[in-house]
N, CA, C and O atoms as a GROMACS GRO file, in nm:
protein
  304
    1UNK      N    1   0.084  -0.117   0.000
    1UNK     CA    2   0.000   0.000   0.000
    1UNK      C    3   0.088   0.124   0.000
    1UNK      O    4   0.196   0.125   0.059
    2UNK      N    5   0.041   0.226  -0.067
    2UNK     CA    6   0.116   0.350  -0.064
    2UNK      C    7   0.062   0.438   0.051
    2UNK      O    8  -0.021   0.392   0.130
    3UNK      N    9   0.109   0.561   0.059
    3UNK     CA   10   0.068   0.648   0.170
    3UNK      C   11  -0.074   0.698   0.157
    3UNK      O   12  -0.125   0.762   0.250
    4UNK      N   13  -0.139   0.672   0.045
    4UNK     CA   14  -0.281   0.705   0.027
    4UNK      C   15  -0.368   0.581   0.045
    4UNK      O   16  -0.488   0.584   0.018
    5UNK      N   17  -0.307   0.473   0.090
    5UNK     CA   18  -0.373   0.345   0.116
    5UNK      C   19  -0.430   0.281  -0.010
    5UNK      O   20  -0.533   0.213  -0.006
    6UNK      N   21  -0.362   0.303  -0.123
    6UNK     CA   22  -0.393   0.233  -0.246
    6UNK      C   23  -0.302   0.111  -0.254
    6UNK      O   24  -0.187   0.116  -0.211
    7UNK      N   25  -0.354   0.002  -0.309
    7UNK     CA   26  -0.274  -0.120  -0.318
    7UNK      C   27  -0.168  -0.103  -0.425
    7UNK      O   28  -0.198  -0.074  -0.541
    8UNK      N   29  -0.042  -0.121  -0.386
    8UNK     CA   30   0.071  -0.116  -0.478
    8UNK      C   31   0.172  -0.219  -0.433
    8UNK      O   32   0.172  -0.251  -0.314
    9UNK      N   33   0.254  -0.272  -0.512
    9UNK     CA   34   0.246  -0.272  -0.657
    9UNK      C   35   0.135  -0.365  -0.703
    9UNK      O   36   0.073  -0.435  -0.623
   10UNK      N   37   0.110  -0.365  -0.832
   10UNK     CA   38  -0.004  -0.441  -0.884
   10UNK      C   39   0.037  -0.569  -0.956
   10UNK      O   40  -0.047  -0.629  -1.023
   11UNK      N   41   0.162  -0.613  -0.943
   11UNK     CA   42   0.204  -0.733  -1.016
   11UNK      C   43   0.151  -0.862  -0.955
   11UNK      O   44   0.161  -0.967  -1.018
   12UNK      N   45   0.095  -0.857  -0.838
   12UNK     CA   46   0.034  -0.976  -0.779
   12UNK      C   47  -0.104  -0.938  -0.725
   12UNK      O   48  -0.137  -0.819  -0.717
   13UNK      N   49  -0.182  -1.036  -0.689
   13UNK     CA   50  -0.319  -1.013  -0.643
   13UNK      C   51  -0.326  -1.030  -0.491
   13UNK      O   52  -0.354  -1.139  -0.443
   14UNK      N   53  -0.301  -0.923  -0.416
   14UNK     CA   54  -0.303  -0.936  -0.271
   14UNK      C   55  -0.444  -0.958  -0.216
   14UNK      O   56  -0.538  -0.892  -0.258
   15UNK      N   57  -0.456  -1.051  -0.125
   15UNK     CA   58  -0.585  -1.082  -0.064
   15UNK      C   59  -0.604  -1.010   0.070
   15UNK      O   60  -0.718  -0.987   0.112
   16UNK      N   61  -0.495  -0.973   0.137
   16UNK     CA   62  -0.505  -0.921   0.273
   16UNK      C   63  -0.464  -0.774   0.287
   16UNK      O   64  -0.466  -0.721   0.398
   17UNK      N   65  -0.429  -0.709   0.179
   17UNK     CA   66  -0.377  -0.572   0.188
   17UNK      C   67  -0.479  -0.475   0.246
   17UNK      O   68  -0.442  -0.384   0.320
   18UNK      N   69  -0.605  -0.491   0.215
   18UNK     CA   70  -0.708  -0.397   0.261
   18UNK      C   71  -0.769  -0.435   0.397
   18UNK      O   72  -0.875  -0.383   0.433
   19UNK      N   73  -0.705  -0.523   0.472
   19UNK     CA   74  -0.757  -0.562   0.603
   19UNK      C   75  -0.739  -0.453   0.707
   19UNK      O   76  -0.792  -0.464   0.818
   20UNK      N   77  -0.668  -0.350   0.675
   20UNK     CA   78  -0.646  -0.238   0.767
   20UNK      C   79  -0.735  -0.124   0.725
   20UNK      O   80  -0.725  -0.075   0.612
   21UNK      N   81  -0.824  -0.080   0.814
   21UNK     CA   82  -0.915   0.030   0.784
   21UNK      C   83  -0.866   0.155   0.856
   21UNK      O   84  -0.888   0.171   0.976
   22UNK      N   85  -0.800   0.242   0.784
   22UNK     CA   86  -0.736   0.359   0.845
   22UNK      C   87  -0.841   0.454   0.904
   22UNK      O   88  -0.814   0.516   1.008
   23UNK      N   89  -0.957   0.467   0.844
   23UNK     CA   90  -1.060   0.557   0.896
   23UNK      C   91  -1.111   0.510   1.032
   23UNK      O   92  -1.124   0.591   1.124
   24UNK      N   93  -1.138   0.382   1.045
   24UNK     CA   94  -1.184   0.326   1.173
   24UNK      C   95  -1.076   0.339   1.278
   24UNK      O   96  -1.104   0.375   1.392
   25UNK      N   97  -0.953   0.310   1.241
   25UNK     CA   98  -0.841   0.318   1.334
   25UNK      C   99  -0.823   0.461   1.386
   25UNK      O  100  -0.803   0.482   1.505
   26UNK      N  101  -0.830   0.558   1.296
   26UNK     CA  102  -0.816   0.698   1.336
   26UNK      C  103  -0.930   0.740   1.428
   26UNK      O  104  -0.908   0.810   1.527
   27UNK      N  105  -1.053   0.700   1.395
   27UNK     CA  106  -1.168   0.735   1.477
   27UNK      C  107  -1.154   0.677   1.617
   27UNK      O  108  -1.176   0.747   1.716
   28UNK      N  109  -1.119   0.549   1.627
   28UNK     CA  110  -1.105   0.485   1.757
   28UNK      C  111  -0.997   0.553   1.841
   28UNK      O  112  -1.014   0.568   1.962
   29UNK      N  113  -0.887   0.594   1.778
   29UNK     CA  114  -0.781   0.664   1.852
   29UNK      C  115  -0.832   0.797   1.903
   29UNK      O  116  -0.815   0.830   2.021
   30UNK      N  117  -0.896   0.876   1.816
   30UNK     CA  118  -0.947   1.007   1.854
   30UNK      C  119  -1.055   0.996   1.962
   30UNK      O  120  -1.056   1.074   2.056
   31UNK      N  121  -1.144   0.900   1.948
   31UNK     CA  122  -1.251   0.879   2.047
   31UNK      C  123  -1.192   0.844   2.184
   31UNK      O  124  -1.239   0.893   2.286
   32UNK      N  125  -1.089   0.761   2.185
   32UNK     CA  126  -1.024   0.726   2.312
   32UNK      C  127  -0.966   0.849   2.380
   32UNK      O  128  -0.978   0.864   2.501
   33UNK      N  129  -0.905   0.937   2.302
   33UNK     CA  130  -0.842   1.056   2.359
   33UNK      C  131  -0.946   1.158   2.404
   33UNK      O  132  -0.941   1.206   2.517
   34UNK      N  133  -1.042   1.190   2.316
   34UNK     CA  134  -1.137   1.297   2.345
   34UNK      C  135  -1.246   1.253   2.442
   34UNK      O  136  -1.270   1.321   2.542
   35UNK      N  137  -1.310   1.142   2.417
   35UNK     CA  138  -1.424   1.100   2.498
   35UNK      C  139  -1.384   1.029   2.627
   35UNK      O  140  -1.450   1.046   2.730
   36UNK      N  141  -1.278   0.950   2.622
   36UNK     CA  142  -1.240   0.871   2.739
   36UNK      C  143  -1.120   0.928   2.814
   36UNK      O  144  -1.095   0.890   2.928
   37UNK      N  145  -1.046   1.020   2.751
   37UNK     CA  146  -0.928   1.077   2.814
   37UNK      C  147  -0.814   0.979   2.825
   37UNK      O  148  -0.727   0.994   2.912
   38UNK      N  149  -0.813   0.879   2.740
   38UNK     CA  150  -0.708   0.776   2.741
   38UNK      C  151  -0.624   0.789   2.615
   38UNK      O  152  -0.677   0.791   2.504
   39UNK      N  153  -0.494   0.798   2.631
   39UNK     CA  154  -0.405   0.799   2.515
   39UNK      C  155  -0.366   0.654   2.487
   39UNK      O  156  -0.297   0.592   2.567
   40UNK      N  157  -0.410   0.600   2.373
   40UNK     CA  158  -0.380   0.460   2.340
   40UNK      C  159  -0.231   0.434   2.327
   40UNK      O  160  -0.154   0.523   2.289
   41UNK      N  161  -0.192   0.313   2.358
   41UNK     CA  162  -0.053   0.270   2.341
   41UNK      C  163  -0.020   0.271   2.192
   41UNK      O  164  -0.100   0.228   2.109
   42UNK      N  165   0.098   0.319   2.159
   42UNK     CA  166   0.141   0.320   2.019
   42UNK      C  167   0.164   0.179   1.968
   42UNK      O  168   0.197   0.088   2.044
   43UNK      N  169   0.146   0.162   1.841
   43UNK     CA  170   0.168   0.031   1.780
   43UNK      C  171   0.219   0.051   1.637
   43UNK      O  172   0.200   0.156   1.577
   44UNK      N  173   0.282  -0.051   1.587
   44UNK     CA  174   0.336  -0.048   1.451
   44UNK      C  175   0.276  -0.165   1.376
   44UNK      O  176   0.291  -0.280   1.416
   45UNK      N  177   0.208  -0.136   1.264
   45UNK     CA  178   0.156  -0.241   1.176
   45UNK      C  179   0.228  -0.228   1.043
   45UNK      O  180   0.237  -0.120   0.986
   46UNK      N  181   0.279  -0.340   0.996
   46UNK     CA  182   0.358  -0.342   0.872
   46UNK      C  183   0.297  -0.444   0.778
   46UNK      O  184   0.264  -0.556   0.818
   47UNK      N  185   0.283  -0.404   0.651
   47UNK     CA  186   0.232  -0.495   0.548
   47UNK      C  187   0.350  -0.542   0.463
   47UNK      O  188   0.421  -0.460   0.404
   48UNK      N  189   0.368  -0.673   0.456
   48UNK     CA  190   0.474  -0.732   0.374
   48UNK      C  191   0.413  -0.767   0.239
   48UNK      O  192   0.331  -0.858   0.228
   49UNK      N  193   0.454  -0.693   0.136
   49UNK     CA  194   0.392  -0.702   0.004
   49UNK      C  195   0.399  -0.842  -0.054
   49UNK      O  196   0.295  -0.901  -0.084
   50UNK      N  197   0.516  -0.896  -0.069
   50UNK     CA  198   0.530  -1.026  -0.136
   50UNK      C  199   0.471  -1.140  -0.055
   50UNK      O  200   0.432  -1.242  -0.112
   51UNK      N  201   0.462  -1.125   0.077
   51UNK     CA  202   0.404  -1.229   0.162
   51UNK      C  203   0.254  -1.209   0.181
   51UNK      O  204   0.186  -1.298   0.232
   52UNK      N  205   0.202  -1.093   0.141
   52UNK     CA  206   0.061  -1.058   0.153
   52UNK      C  207   0.010  -1.081   0.296
   52UNK      O  208  -0.090  -1.148   0.317
   53UNK      N  209   0.081  -1.023   0.392
   53UNK     CA  210   0.038  -1.037   0.531
   53UNK      C  211   0.073  -0.914   0.611
   53UNK      O  212   0.167  -0.841   0.578
   54UNK      N  213  -0.003  -0.890   0.716
   54UNK     CA  214   0.021  -0.782   0.810
   54UNK      C  215   0.089  -0.839   0.933
   54UNK      O  216   0.063  -0.953   0.972
   55UNK      N  217   0.177  -0.760   0.994
   55UNK     CA  218   0.241  -0.797   1.120
   55UNK      C  219   0.232  -0.680   1.215
   55UNK      O  220   0.243  -0.564   1.174
   56UNK      N  221   0.212  -0.709   1.341
   56UNK     CA  222   0.214  -0.606   1.444
   56UNK      C  223   0.348  -0.617   1.515
   56UNK      O  224   0.386  -0.724   1.562
   57UNK      N  225   0.420  -0.505   1.523
   57UNK     CA  226   0.552  -0.503   1.583
   57UNK      C  227   0.553  -0.416   1.709
   57UNK      O  228   0.468  -0.328   1.725
   58UNK      N  229   0.648  -0.442   1.796
   58UNK     CA  230   0.663  -0.362   1.917
   58UNK      C  231   0.734  -0.230   1.891
   58UNK      O  232   0.712  -0.132   1.961
   59UNK      N  233   0.820  -0.228   1.789
   59UNK     CA  234   0.896  -0.107   1.760
   59UNK      C  235   0.935  -0.104   1.613
   59UNK      O  236   0.924  -0.204   1.541
   60UNK      N  237   0.982   0.013   1.570
   60UNK     CA  238   1.030   0.033   1.433
   60UNK      C  239   1.159   0.111   1.439
   60UNK      O  240   1.166   0.203   1.521
   61UNK      N  241   1.259   0.084   1.362
   61UNK     CA  242   1.264  -0.016   1.255
   61UNK      C  243   1.281  -0.156   1.310
   61UNK      O  244   1.312  -0.176   1.427
   62UNK      N  245   1.259  -0.252   1.222
   62UNK     CA  246   1.274  -0.392   1.259
   62UNK      C  247   1.420  -0.416   1.296
   62UNK      O  248   1.511  -0.380   1.222
   63UNK      N  249   1.439  -0.477   1.410
   63UNK     CA  250   1.576  -0.507   1.453
   63UNK      C  251   1.626  -0.631   1.378
   63UNK      O  252   1.556  -0.731   1.367
   64UNK      N  253   1.746  -0.621   1.327
   64UNK     CA  254   1.804  -0.729   1.249
   64UNK      C  255   1.940  -0.766   1.305
   64UNK      O  256   2.016  -0.680   1.351
   65UNK      N  257   1.970  -0.894   1.301
   65UNK     CA  258   2.103  -0.939   1.344
   65UNK      C  259   2.205  -0.922   1.232
   65UNK      O  260   2.326  -0.923   1.258
   66UNK      N  261   2.159  -0.907   1.110
   66UNK     CA  262   2.248  -0.892   0.995
   66UNK      C  263   2.265  -0.743   0.963
   66UNK      O  264   2.196  -0.689   0.877
   67UNK      N  265   2.357  -0.679   1.032
   67UNK     CA  266   2.381  -0.537   1.012
   67UNK      C  267   2.488  -0.520   0.904
   67UNK      O  268   2.594  -0.580   0.910
   68UNK      N  269   2.456  -0.435   0.807
   68UNK     CA  270   2.551  -0.406   0.700
   68UNK      C  271   2.582  -0.256   0.703
   68UNK      O  272   2.492  -0.175   0.727
   69UNK      N  273   2.705  -0.221   0.679
   69UNK     CA  274   2.746  -0.081   0.674
   69UNK      C  275   2.782  -0.046   0.531
   69UNK      O  276   2.858  -0.118   0.464
   70UNK      N  277   2.727   0.065   0.485
   70UNK     CA  278   2.757   0.114   0.350
   70UNK      C  279   2.825   0.249   0.363
   70UNK      O  280   2.794   0.326   0.453
   71UNK      N  281   2.918   0.277   0.272
   71UNK     CA  282   2.989   0.404   0.271
   71UNK      C  283   2.972   0.471   0.137
   71UNK      O  284   2.976   0.406   0.032
   72UNK      N  285   2.954   0.600   0.141
   72UNK     CA  286   2.952   0.679   0.018
   72UNK      C  287   3.093   0.728  -0.009
   72UNK      O  288   3.160   0.781   0.080
   73UNK      N  289   3.137   0.709  -0.130
   73UNK     CA  290   3.272   0.756  -0.166
   73UNK      C  291   3.264   0.832  -0.297
   73UNK      O  292   3.172   0.814  -0.377
   74UNK      N  293   3.362   0.916  -0.316
   74UNK     CA  294   3.372   0.990  -0.439
   74UNK      C  295   3.436   0.904  -0.545
   74UNK      O  296   3.544   0.849  -0.525
   75UNK      N  297   3.369   0.893  -0.658
   75UNK     CA  298   3.422   0.814  -0.768
   75UNK      C  299   3.518   0.900  -0.850
   75UNK      O  300   3.485   1.013  -0.885
   76UNK      N  301   3.634   0.846  -0.880
   76UNK     CA  302   3.735   0.922  -0.955
   76UNK      C  303   3.742   0.870  -1.097
   76UNK      O  304   3.821   0.920  -1.177
   0.00000   0.00000   0.00000
C-alpha cells in the first residue's frame, strides 16, 4: 500500500492488503483521547507485500542481526 492506502504494486493479487481500515483506526484513537481521556498505546503495523500479510511489531525499525554498513565515496 502507498501512503494514500492504495494497493501497490499491482504485479500480484493481494488478498489481505485492505484488512487495515485507516478511517476506523483513526476514529477509535481520537474517540479514546477525546471521549475517554485515554491515550492509546502506540503500535506499529507493517504490510509485507510479497508475503501478503500484516504484522504487528513492538517497535520500528525492525531489529536485524544482519547489520551491514555502507559508505559513500567519491568516484574518480
